[in-house]
C-alpha positions as CSV (number, residue, x, y, z in Angstrom):
1,X,-0.4,0.3,0.2
2,X,1.5,3.4,-1.3
3,X,1.5,6.3,1.5
4,X,2.7,9.6,2.4
5,X,3.5,10.9,5.8
6,X,1.6,13.9,6.5
7,X,0.7,15.5,9.8
8,X,-3.1,15.0,10.9
9,X,-3.7,18.7,10.2
10,X,-1.8,18.7,6.6
11,X,-3.8,15.4,5.9
12,X,-7.0,17.1,7.0
13,X,-6.6,19.7,4.4
14,X,-5.5,17.3,1.7
15,X,-8.3,15.1,2.1
16,X,-10.6,18.6,1.9
17,X,-9.1,20.1,-1.5
18,X,-9.7,16.6,-2.8
19,X,-13.4,16.8,-2.7
20,X,-15.5,17.5,-5.5
21,X,-19.1,17.9,-6.5
22,X,-21.4,18.8,-10.1
23,X,-23.2,22.2,-10.3
24,X,-24.8,22.7,-13.7
25,X,-22.5,20.4,-15.3
26,X,-19.2,22.2,-13.8
27,X,-16.6,19.7,-11.3
28,X,-16.2,22.4,-8.7
29,X,-14.6,22.1,-5.1
30,X,-16.6,20.7,-2.6
31,X,-15.5,22.8,-0.2
32,X,-14.4,26.0,-2.1
33,X,-12.7,27.7,1.1
34,X,-13.0,28.5,4.6
35,X,-13.6,31.4,6.9
36,X,-11.0,31.3,9.7
37,X,-9.5,33.4,13.0
38,X,-6.2,32.0,13.9
39,X,-5.4,31.4,17.7
40,X,-3.3,28.9,19.8
41,X,-5.4,25.7,19.0
42,X,-5.3,26.4,15.1
43,X,-2.8,29.4,14.2
44,X,0.5,26.6,14.0
45,X,-0.4,23.5,12.6
46,X,-3.5,24.0,11.4
47,X,-2.8,27.3,9.4
48,X,0.7,25.9,8.2
49,X,-1.1,23.3,6.5
50,X,-3.9,26.2,4.8
51,X,-1.0,28.1,3.9
52,X,0.5,25.2,1.7
53,X,-2.9,25.1,-0.6
54,X,-3.9,29.0,0.1
55,X,-4.4,29.5,-3.8
56,X,-7.2,26.6,-4.4
57,X,-8.6,26.6,-0.7
58,X,-8.6,30.3,0.2
59,X,-9.3,31.5,3.7
60,X,-11.6,34.5,4.5
61,X,-10.6,36.2,7.9
62,X,-13.8,37.4,9.6
63,X,-14.0,39.9,12.1
64,X,-16.2,37.2,14.7
65,X,-16.2,33.3,14.6
66,X,-20.0,33.3,15.0
67,X,-20.7,35.9,12.2
68,X,-17.9,33.8,10.2
69,X,-19.7,30.5,10.7
70,X,-22.9,32.6,9.7
71,X,-21.5,33.9,6.3
72,X,-20.3,30.0,5.7
73,X,-24.2,28.7,6.2
74,X,-25.6,31.3,3.8
75,X,-22.9,30.7,1.3
76,X,-24.1,27.4,1.6
77,X,-27.8,27.8,1.2
78,X,-27.1,30.3,-1.5
79,X,-25.9,27.3,-3.2
80,X,-28.3,25.3,-2.3
81,X,-26.5,22.8,-0.4
82,X,-24.1,21.6,-3.5
83,X,-21.3,23.5,-1.6
84,X,-20.0,23.7,1.6
85,X,-17.9,26.0,3.7
86,X,-15.5,25.1,6.5
87,X,-15.0,27.7,9.5
88,X,-12.4,27.1,12.1
89,X,-11.3,28.8,15.5
90,X,-9.1,28.4,18.3
91,X,-9.7,27.2,21.6
92,X,-12.2,28.5,24.3
93,X,-14.3,31.1,23.0
94,X,-13.6,31.2,19.4
95,X,-15.1,28.0,19.5
96,X,-17.7,28.8,21.7
97,X,-18.8,31.9,19.6
98,X,-19.9,29.6,16.6
99,X,-22.3,27.4,18.9
100,X,-25.0,29.7,18.2
101,X,-24.1,29.5,14.3
102,X,-24.2,25.5,14.6
103,X,-28.0,25.9,15.9
104,X,-28.3,28.2,13.1
105,X,-27.4,25.4,10.7
106,X,-29.1,22.5,12.5
107,X,-32.7,24.4,12.6
108,X,-32.6,25.1,8.8
109,X,-30.7,22.1,7.5
110,X,-27.3,23.6,6.1
111,X,-24.0,22.4,6.0
112,X,-21.2,23.9,7.2
113,X,-17.6,21.9,8.5
114,X,-16.6,23.5,11.5
115,X,-12.8,22.8,12.8
116,X,-12.5,24.0,16.5
117,X,-9.1,23.6,18.3
118,X,-9.2,21.3,21.2
119,X,-7.1,20.6,24.4
120,X,-4.7,18.4,24.8
121,X,-5.2,15.0,24.7
122,X,-1.8,14.5,26.8
123,X,-2.8,17.1,29.2
124,X,0.8,17.5,29.9
125,X,0.4,21.1,30.1
126,X,-3.1,21.2,31.8
127,X,-4.4,23.5,32.2
128,X,-3.8,25.4,29.2
129,X,-5.0,29.1,28.7
130,X,-8.6,29.3,27.5
131,X,-9.3,25.4,28.8
132,X,-12.8,25.0,31.3
133,X,-11.8,22.5,33.4
134,X,-14.7,20.0,34.5
135,X,-14.0,18.4,38.0
136,X,-15.5,15.0,37.5
137,X,-15.0,14.6,34.0
138,X,-11.7,15.9,32.7
139,X,-12.3,15.1,29.4
140,X,-14.8,17.5,28.7
141,X,-14.0,20.2,27.0
142,X,-16.0,23.5,25.7
143,X,-16.3,21.9,22.6
144,X,-18.6,19.4,24.3
145,X,-21.1,22.0,23.9
146,X,-21.7,21.5,20.1
147,X,-22.8,18.3,20.6
148,X,-26.5,19.6,21.1
149,X,-26.6,21.4,17.3
150,X,-24.5,18.9,15.3
151,X,-25.8,16.3,13.3
152,X,-22.3,14.7,13.0
153,X,-19.6,15.3,16.2
154,X,-16.1,14.0,16.6
155,X,-13.0,14.8,18.4
156,X,-9.7,13.4,16.8
157,X,-7.6,11.7,19.7
158,X,-5.0,9.7,17.3
159,X,-4.0,10.9,13.7
160,X,-5.5,7.8,12.2
161,X,-9.0,8.6,12.9
162,X,-9.9,11.0,10.4
163,X,-9.7,8.1,7.9
164,X,-12.8,6.7,9.1
165,X,-14.2,10.5,10.9
166,X,-14.0,13.1,7.8
167,X,-15.8,10.6,5.1
168,X,-18.4,10.6,7.4
169,X,-18.8,14.1,8.1
170,X,-18.9,14.6,4.6
171,X,-21.6,11.9,3.8
172,X,-23.6,13.6,6.8
173,X,-23.6,16.8,4.9
174,X,-24.9,15.8,2.1
175,X,-27.4,13.8,3.0
176,X,-30.4,15.4,2.4
177,X,-32.2,13.5,5.3
178,X,-29.1,14.4,8.0
179,X,-28.0,17.5,6.3
180,X,-26.6,20.1,8.6
181,X,-23.4,21.2,10.8
182,X,-20.3,18.4,11.4
183,X,-17.9,19.7,13.9
184,X,-14.7,18.0,14.2
185,X,-12.5,19.2,17.2
186,X,-8.1,19.1,16.7
187,X,-6.8,18.8,20.2
188,X,-3.5,20.8,19.7
189,X,-0.8,18.0,20.1
190,X,-2.7,15.6,17.8
191,X,-3.0,18.1,14.9
192,X,1.0,17.9,15.1
193,X,1.6,14.1,15.1
194,X,2.3,12.7,11.8
195,X,0.9,9.4,10.3
196,X,1.4,7.3,7.5
197,X,-1.7,7.8,5.1
198,X,-2.8,5.6,2.6
199,X,-2.6,7.9,-0.9
200,X,-6.5,6.2,-1.6
201,X,-7.5,8.6,1.1
202,X,-6.7,11.7,-1.0
203,X,-7.9,10.4,-4.0
204,X,-9.8,13.0,-5.8
205,X,-13.4,12.1,-5.2
206,X,-17.0,13.7,-7.3
207,X,-19.5,13.4,-4.6
208,X,-23.3,13.4,-6.0
209,X,-26.2,13.8,-3.6
210,X,-28.4,10.7,-3.4
211,X,-32.1,11.2,-4.4
212,X,-34.2,8.5,-2.3
213,X,-37.0,7.4,-4.4
214,X,-40.2,6.8,-2.3
215,X,-41.8,3.3,-1.1
216,X,-44.3,2.4,-3.6
217,X,-47.1,1.7,-0.6
218,X,-46.9,5.0,0.9
219,X,-47.0,6.8,-2.6
220,X,-50.0,4.7,-3.1
221,X,-51.8,5.7,-0.3
222,X,-51.0,9.4,-0.7
223,X,-52.1,9.2,-4.1
224,X,-55.4,7.7,-2.7
225,X,-56.0,10.4,-0.5
226,X,-55.2,13.4,-2.8
227,X,-57.2,11.9,-5.5
228,X,-60.0,12.3,-2.9
229,X,-59.5,15.8,-1.9
230,X,-62.2,18.5,-2.7
231,X,-60.4,21.4,-1.6
232,X,-56.5,20.2,-1.8
233,X,-53.5,22.6,-0.8
234,X,-49.9,22.8,-1.6
235,X,-47.2,24.1,0.9
236,X,-43.8,24.1,-0.9
237,X,-40.9,24.3,1.5
238,X,-37.4,24.7,1.6
239,X,-37.1,20.9,0.6
240,X,-38.0,21.8,-2.9
241,X,-35.3,24.3,-3.2
242,X,-32.6,22.0,-2.2
243,X,-34.2,19.2,-4.2
244,X,-34.2,21.2,-7.3
245,X,-37.8,20.3,-7.4
246,X,-39.1,23.7,-8.2
247,X,-40.2,23.4,-12.1
248,X,-42.1,20.0,-10.5
249,X,-43.8,21.3,-8.3
250,X,-45.1,24.5,-10.3
251,X,-46.4,21.9,-12.7
252,X,-48.3,20.1,-10.8
253,X,-50.2,22.8,-9.0
254,X,-50.7,24.2,-12.6
255,X,-52.0,20.8,-13.8
256,X,-54.1,20.1,-10.9
257,X,-55.3,23.7,-10.1
258,X,-53.9,23.4,-6.8
259,X,-53.8,26.5,-4.5
260,X,-49.9,26.2,-3.5
261,X,-48.4,28.4,-0.4
262,X,-44.7,28.6,0.6
263,X,-43.1,28.4,3.8
264,X,-40.2,31.0,4.4
265,X,-37.7,28.4,3.6
266,X,-39.3,27.5,0.5
267,X,-40.3,31.5,-0.7
268,X,-38.5,31.5,-4.0
269,X,-39.4,27.8,-5.1
270,X,-42.4,29.9,-6.8
271,X,-42.4,33.0,-8.7
272,X,-45.1,35.7,-7.6
273,X,-46.4,35.1,-10.7
274,X,-47.2,31.7,-10.8
275,X,-51.2,30.9,-11.8
276,X,-52.0,29.4,-8.0
277,X,-49.7,30.7,-5.9
278,X,-52.0,32.0,-2.8
279,X,-49.0,34.2,-1.4
280,X,-47.0,32.8,1.9
281,X,-48.7,30.4,4.8
282,X,-48.7,31.0,8.6
283,X,-47.9,33.9,11.0
284,X,-46.1,35.9,9.0
285,X,-48.0,34.9,5.8
286,X,-50.9,36.4,3.5
287,X,-54.8,36.2,4.4
288,X,-55.1,34.5,1.3
289,X,-53.2,31.6,2.1
290,X,-54.6,31.8,5.8
291,X,-58.3,31.7,4.6
292,X,-57.4,28.8,2.0
293,X,-55.6,26.6,5.1
294,X,-58.8,27.1,6.9
295,X,-61.4,25.3,4.3
296,X,-58.8,22.8,3.2
297,X,-59.4,19.0,3.3
298,X,-56.2,17.4,2.4
299,X,-52.6,19.5,2.3
300,X,-49.8,18.0,0.3
301,X,-46.7,19.3,2.0
302,X,-43.3,19.1,0.1
303,X,-40.2,19.4,2.1
304,X,-41.3,21.5,4.9
305,X,-40.8,20.2,8.7
306,X,-44.5,22.3,9.3
307,X,-42.6,24.7,12.1
308,X,-45.3,27.0,13.9
309,X,-44.7,29.8,12.0
310,X,-46.3,27.9,9.2
311,X,-49.3,26.1,10.8
312,X,-49.7,29.0,13.3
313,X,-49.2,26.8,16.0
314,X,-51.9,24.5,14.2
315,X,-54.6,26.6,14.4
316,X,-54.5,27.5,10.6
317,X,-56.0,24.2,9.8
318,X,-59.3,22.2,10.0
319,X,-59.2,19.9,12.6
320,X,-60.4,17.1,10.3
321,X,-58.1,18.3,7.4
322,X,-55.8,15.5,6.5
323,X,-52.0,16.0,5.4
324,X,-49.8,14.0,3.0
325,X,-45.9,15.0,4.0
326,X,-43.0,14.2,1.1
327,X,-40.2,14.6,2.8
328,X,-36.4,13.4,2.4
329,X,-36.6,13.2,6.2
330,X,-38.3,10.6,7.8
331,X,-37.9,12.8,11.3
332,X,-40.3,15.2,9.2
333,X,-42.0,13.4,7.3
334,X,-44.3,11.6,9.8
335,X,-45.5,14.5,12.1
336,X,-48.9,15.1,13.0
337,X,-50.2,11.7,11.5
338,X,-49.5,12.7,7.9
339,X,-49.3,9.8,5.2
340,X,-45.5,10.0,5.0
341,X,-43.9,9.6,1.8
342,X,-40.2,9.4,2.7
343,X,-38.1,10.4,-0.7
344,X,-36.7,13.4,-2.8
345,X,-39.1,16.0,-3.7
346,X,-37.9,15.9,-7.3
347,X,-38.2,12.0,-7.3
348,X,-41.3,11.9,-6.0
349,X,-43.0,14.7,-7.6
350,X,-42.0,13.0,-11.0
351,X,-43.2,9.4,-9.3
352,X,-46.8,10.9,-8.3
353,X,-47.7,13.4,-11.1
354,X,-48.3,10.7,-13.5
355,X,-50.8,8.7,-11.3
356,X,-52.3,11.8,-10.8
357,X,-53.1,12.2,-14.7
358,X,-56.8,13.2,-14.9
359,X,-56.9,14.5,-11.9
360,X,-58.5,18.1,-11.7
361,X,-59.4,20.1,-8.4
362,X,-63.4,21.6,-9.2
363,X,-63.0,25.0,-11.0
364,X,-64.6,26.7,-8.2
365,X,-62.0,25.9,-5.3
366,X,-59.5,27.0,-8.1
367,X,-61.1,30.4,-8.5
368,X,-61.5,31.0,-4.9
369,X,-58.2,30.5,-4.2
370,X,-57.0,32.9,-7.3
371,X,-60.0,35.6,-6.2
372,X,-58.3,35.5,-2.4
373,X,-54.9,36.1,-4.3
374,X,-56.1,39.1,-6.0
375,X,-57.1,40.7,-2.8
376,X,-54.3,39.9,-1.0
377,X,-51.9,41.9,-4.1
378,X,-54.3,44.4,-3.7
379,X,-54.5,44.9,-0.2
380,X,-50.7,44.5,-0.5
381,X,-50.5,47.1,-3.2
382,X,-52.2,49.6,-0.7
383,X,-49.2,48.7,2.2
384,X,-46.6,49.7,-0.3
385,X,-48.0,52.7,-1.3
386,X,-46.2,56.1,0.3
387,X,-48.5,58.0,2.7
388,X,-48.2,61.7,3.7
389,X,-46.8,60.1,7.5
390,X,-43.5,61.7,8.3
391,X,-42.1,57.9,8.9
392,X,-42.4,55.2,6.6
393,X,-43.4,51.6,7.0
394,X,-41.6,48.3,7.0
395,X,-44.4,47.3,4.1
396,X,-43.6,50.3,2.1
397,X,-39.6,50.0,2.5
398,X,-39.4,46.1,1.4
399,X,-42.0,47.4,-1.1
400,X,-39.5,49.8,-2.8
401,X,-36.0,47.4,-2.3
402,X,-38.5,44.6,-4.0
403,X,-38.8,46.9,-7.2
404,X,-35.6,48.2,-7.6
405,X,-33.8,44.4,-7.3
406,X,-33.4,42.5,-10.3
407,X,-34.9,39.4,-11.4
408,X,-31.5,37.3,-10.4
409,X,-31.0,39.7,-7.4
410,X,-31.0,38.1,-3.9
411,X,-32.5,39.2,-0.2
412,X,-31.3,38.3,2.6
413,X,-32.7,38.8,6.3
414,X,-33.3,37.0,9.5
415,X,-34.9,38.1,13.0
416,X,-37.1,41.2,14.3
417,X,-40.0,42.7,11.9
418,X,-38.2,42.5,8.8
419,X,-38.9,38.4,7.9
420,X,-43.0,38.7,8.6
421,X,-42.6,41.9,6.5
422,X,-40.4,40.6,3.6
423,X,-42.6,37.4,3.2
424,X,-46.0,39.4,2.9
425,X,-44.7,42.3,0.5
426,X,-42.1,40.6,-1.2
427,X,-42.7,39.4,-4.6
428,X,-40.1,36.7,-5.8
429,X,-39.6,37.5,-9.7
430,X,-37.4,34.2,-10.2
431,X,-36.8,30.9,-7.7
432,X,-34.1,30.7,-5.4
433,X,-33.8,34.5,-4.4
434,X,-35.1,35.1,-1.4
435,X,-33.2,33.8,1.7
436,X,-35.0,34.7,5.5
437,X,-33.5,32.5,7.9
438,X,-35.9,32.0,10.3
439,X,-35.9,28.8,11.6
440,X,-33.9,30.1,14.6
441,X,-34.3,33.4,13.8
442,X,-30.7,34.6,14.6
443,X,-30.3,38.1,15.2
444,X,-26.9,39.1,13.5
445,X,-27.3,36.5,10.7
446,X,-28.1,39.0,8.1
447,X,-25.2,41.7,7.5
448,X,-22.4,38.1,8.3
449,X,-25.1,36.2,5.7
450,X,-24.6,38.8,3.3
451,X,-21.1,38.3,3.2
452,X,-21.2,34.6,2.4
453,X,-24.2,35.3,-0.1
454,X,-22.3,37.7,-2.3
455,X,-19.2,35.2,-2.3
456,X,-21.5,32.8,-3.2
457,X,-22.4,34.9,-6.4
458,X,-21.0,38.4,-7.3
459,X,-22.9,38.6,-10.4
460,X,-25.7,39.9,-9.0
461,X,-27.0,42.2,-6.0
462,X,-27.1,40.8,-2.5
463,X,-29.7,42.7,-1.1
464,X,-29.6,42.8,3.1
465,X,-32.6,44.2,4.9
466,X,-31.2,44.5,8.5
467,X,-33.3,46.1,11.3
468,X,-31.0,48.7,14.0
469,X,-31.6,45.8,16.6
470,X,-29.8,43.0,14.8
471,X,-27.5,45.3,13.4
472,X,-26.2,46.5,16.6
473,X,-25.7,42.6,17.6
474,X,-23.6,41.9,14.1
475,X,-22.5,44.4,11.5
476,X,-18.1,43.8,11.3
477,X,-18.5,41.9,7.8
478,X,-19.0,45.2,6.4
479,X,-16.0,45.8,7.0
480,X,-15.2,42.2,5.8
481,X,-16.7,42.7,3.0
482,X,-14.8,45.8,2.2
483,X,-11.6,44.2,2.3
484,X,-12.6,41.0,0.3
485,X,-14.7,42.9,-2.6
486,X,-17.9,40.9,-1.6
487,X,-20.3,43.9,-2.7
488,X,-23.6,43.9,-0.7
489,X,-26.5,46.8,-0.1
490,X,-27.5,46.9,3.4
491,X,-30.4,48.6,4.3
492,X,-30.6,49.3,7.8
493,X,-34.4,50.1,9.0
494,X,-33.9,52.0,12.3
495,X,-37.3,51.9,14.4
496,X,-35.3,53.0,18.0
497,X,-34.9,49.1,19.4
498,X,-36.7,45.8,19.3
499,X,-39.8,47.3,17.3
500,X,-41.3,43.5,16.7
501,X,-40.8,41.9,20.2
502,X,-42.2,44.8,21.8
503,X,-45.2,44.4,19.4
504,X,-45.8,41.0,20.9
505,X,-45.2,42.4,24.3
506,X,-47.7,44.5,23.9
507,X,-50.3,42.1,22.1
508,X,-50.0,40.1,25.2
509,X,-50.8,42.4,27.2
510,X,-47.3,43.6,28.5
511,X,-46.4,47.2,29.1
512,X,-43.2,48.3,26.5
513,X,-40.4,47.6,28.5
514,X,-36.8,46.6,27.5
515,X,-37.2,46.7,24.1
516,X,-37.2,49.9,22.0
517,X,-34.6,52.2,23.6
518,X,-37.1,54.7,24.8
519,X,-38.7,51.9,26.9
520,X,-35.4,50.5,28.6
521,X,-32.8,52.0,31.4
522,X,-31.0,54.3,29.9
523,X,-30.0,57.9,30.9
524,X,-29.8,59.5,27.5
525,X,-32.0,58.4,24.3
526,X,-30.1,59.1,20.9
527,X,-30.2,57.1,17.7
528,X,-26.9,56.0,16.2
529,X,-25.4,57.2,13.1
530,X,-25.8,54.5,10.9
531,X,-24.0,56.3,7.9
532,X,-20.9,57.4,10.3
533,X,-20.9,54.1,11.7
534,X,-20.4,52.2,8.3
535,X,-18.2,54.7,6.3
536,X,-16.2,54.2,9.2
537,X,-15.5,50.6,8.0
538,X,-14.8,51.8,4.6
539,X,-18.2,51.0,3.5
540,X,-20.2,54.0,1.6
541,X,-23.4,55.2,3.4
542,X,-26.6,57.7,2.6
543,X,-29.2,58.0,5.1
544,X,-32.9,59.0,3.6
545,X,-36.0,59.8,5.2
546,X,-38.9,58.8,2.5
547,X,-39.9,56.5,0.2
548,X,-38.3,58.6,-2.8
549,X,-35.1,59.1,-1.4
550,X,-34.9,55.5,-0.5
551,X,-35.4,54.5,-4.3
552,X,-32.9,56.9,-5.5
553,X,-30.5,55.7,-2.9
554,X,-31.3,52.3,-4.0
555,X,-30.6,53.2,-7.9
556,X,-27.3,54.8,-6.9
557,X,-26.1,51.8,-4.4
558,X,-26.6,49.4,-7.5
559,X,-23.6,51.4,-9.0
560,X,-20.9,51.9,-6.3
561,X,-17.9,49.4,-6.2
562,X,-18.3,48.3,-2.6
563,X,-20.8,47.6,0.1
564,X,-23.1,50.1,0.6
565,X,-25.5,50.9,3.6
566,X,-28.6,53.0,3.2
567,X,-30.3,54.2,6.7
568,X,-33.6,54.7,7.1
569,X,-36.1,55.5,10.0
570,X,-39.0,53.4,10.2
571,X,-42.1,53.0,12.3
572,X,-42.3,50.9,15.0
573,X,-45.9,50.2,15.3
574,X,-47.3,49.6,12.4
575,X,-47.2,46.4,10.1
576,X,-49.0,44.2,7.7
577,X,-51.5,42.2,8.5
578,X,-52.7,38.9,7.2
579,X,-50.7,37.0,10.2
580,X,-52.5,33.7,11.6
581,X,-52.2,32.9,15.1
582,X,-49.1,32.3,17.3
583,X,-48.8,30.4,20.5
584,X,-46.3,31.7,23.1
585,X,-46.6,31.7,27.1
586,X,-49.3,34.2,28.5
587,X,-49.2,34.7,32.9
588,X,-52.4,32.8,34.2
589,X,-52.3,35.7,37.1
590,X,-51.6,39.2,36.5
591,X,-52.0,42.5,38.1
592,X,-52.5,44.1,34.4
593,X,-56.2,44.0,33.1
594,X,-54.6,43.6,29.6
595,X,-52.7,40.4,30.5
596,X,-55.8,39.2,31.8
597,X,-57.5,39.8,28.5
598,X,-54.4,38.2,26.5
599,X,-54.9,35.4,28.5
600,X,-58.6,34.2,27.7
601,X,-57.5,35.3,24.1
602,X,-54.7,32.7,24.7
603,X,-56.9,30.1,25.9
604,X,-59.3,30.4,23.0
605,X,-56.5,30.5,20.7
606,X,-55.5,27.1,21.9
607,X,-59.1,25.5,21.5
608,X,-58.5,25.8,17.6
609,X,-54.9,23.7,17.6
610,X,-54.9,20.1,16.4
611,X,-53.8,17.4,18.4
612,X,-49.9,16.7,17.1
613,X,-50.2,12.7,17.6
């Protein structure tokens, strides 16, 4: 057997650069690069190995480990999980900074390879700098914290172990059912050790993502149920996009006259102009989709885990409504007594379609859904229209950015009030142009994610929409993008704090407290100058005060040569309606009349919920 002597760190990197994938008929690196901040634990051995391949495997230095990992996740999402970025950190806080990002990847079923430095296996120099000691279990390090948010977790305690560990990590990240973050801990003293690795371990490998075919018996049950439907509807989830099943799903809805909605992760699987599209679904959804859901007797859910924001905490549907769930993950497919069809969305739809030949929804039901959508479209047109109000609304701002975005341009956001406003108001012009992270609802994803998305496809504009609260949590990758040349256009919506959570606080009877800046324990109330802040990081920036000015600023931003930030103040109390109900905890005892009234409302809400067993 032919071997090559390498350190464990060198062998790990050599393996990564020999993994490939196919995208649109082109052979490309599966791992096109890494985001990394070096410190003790990865600055000597791992960085030495990375330096040797810097021309084919670049390392992008961010300003914060969490934001780098978020950028890596957004990159993979923009690539529809076909390529995977690496994120690496030192021991201790560098590693733990990435735990939140791993939660984002885990909740959203997105791949990222996290390589974190670890303490010494020999324990000779213990305790080392940044080591957290567990007196009764000395083998525990902070990296054990990744276990709850990783699909694959390993710690390398002997250099030979990567021969079995790395292929398993890759297989997990490429598995449509198990896709998520893979974590590998790299103890400092193991990285330096040399081993005679088999040359075959480094053979160039071309990976193909598997497409699981559905069980024919389960598919037959789904067909039987769907053919019996009088008022069916379809829900298109993120799995439709990752499978590349957009065309099949859109055609199925058209062929059979079935109204179709999208989840937040699935938005962008259809163009807004699709004849049977009825708007977004659920808590941040449209009245059109939620009204149709309330009457539907059979729901064909494709590639969705049916999260509470999609189902309105299971208040959106009839108690006797029946679900068919097509999903690559068995765990998601079996939820809520669904007829579970475990399989790839594209393959399953291709097998489902011929069996449904001749089936057509009653024209009255199709027309009702189209009428509902027409009403919703008119309403959104009204919400987007500028008024004489001194401060624009979210809906007006989103509407203007949407108007200025090109057909292929990409919009990205995450937590706060913007996800709901984007879901309702943004009209997708083409598929796979929308990324609102709402599986983990992670504040700070926006700017960091924009870096990853701009890196993934520099041929289109990446519009990042972010509230002032999320901006202040994590903004340093504006500087990163200026340094690396990955331009994005950032629209900062300044409503004076955490506006949407203040809305929820008030809606459930609570007094405004500790959310908007003016309601917090502060001595002085003043706003941040986001223009000066962005300019200090090398970005171009402009503040606007009206929707007309925003339009002109967006036109300008599209012509600039670097990341450009536009700041605009917006109303913290005006929201685009259309919401479904949402179940949250409300006190059963309170001195506030408003809370007691909200508790009654909450009890009535829970009577509407479907039982999930």
